[in-house]
N, C-alpha and C positions, 0 to 999 in steps of 0.2 A: 396429550397424546400426539395427535396428527400434526398440529402446528409446531410442536417441539421437534418432531421427526423431520419435517420439511426444513425447518431452520438449520438443523444439524447437517442435513444433506447439502443445503445451499452453501453453508460455511465450508464444508469439505470440498465442494466443487470449486469455490473461489480460491481456497488455499492450494489446491492441486494446480489450478491454472496459473497462479502466481509462481508456484514452484517451477513449472515448465517454462514460464517466461524468463525466470532467473537463469535456468540452465541453458536457455537459448541465447542469453546475453541481452535480452530485451527488458530486463528489470535489474535495478541495482539498489544496494543499501549503503548506509554510511553517509554522514553529513557531506563530506567533501565530494564524493562521487555523485550524489544526488544534486548537490548545488551545481556541479560542473554540467550535468545533463540539462538542468533547468536553464543555466546561462547560455549554453550552446543551442538550445531549442530542441534537444533530442527527446525530452520528456513530453508526454502527452497528458499524463495524469500524475498527480502527487498523492500518494497514500501515506497517511500518518496515523499512528495508533491513537485511538480514542482516549486511552488512559495515560497518554504521555504528558510530559511537562508542557504547560501552556507557553512557558518562556522559550523552550526549545522549538515548539511548533511554530512560533512566530518568526523564527529565523529563516524559514523557507516559505516561498510564496508559490502557489500553483501556477501552471502555465495558463495563458489566457484562454477563455472559452468556457462555455457552460459544461458542467459535469467533469471538470478537470481536477476535482479534489474529492478524495474518498477518506472519510474519517470515522467509519463505523466499526472497524475491526480493532480489537485490543492488541496490545503488544504480544501477548501470548499467542493469539491467533495468527498474527503476522509472523511470529517466530516459527510456526509450523511450515511456512513457505520458505523462509529465509534462513532458518536454523542457524 
């Protein structure tokens, strides 16, 4: 009951915030764009799908610093933000 409801609302809030960041130009998708942001130091956080390919995930490295990697969202959940 309650735990599932809270989890669903948190997921919705996170996907809504990611969607707004994308629309504002503060979030990008696609290997080349993400890699470019990481190389240039524009990225503060790297978000990768938890159910993605480990081989593909190993191609990108999060920016330095604690909390700069998020890997708890599935590809479907990220798709809600980046459609």
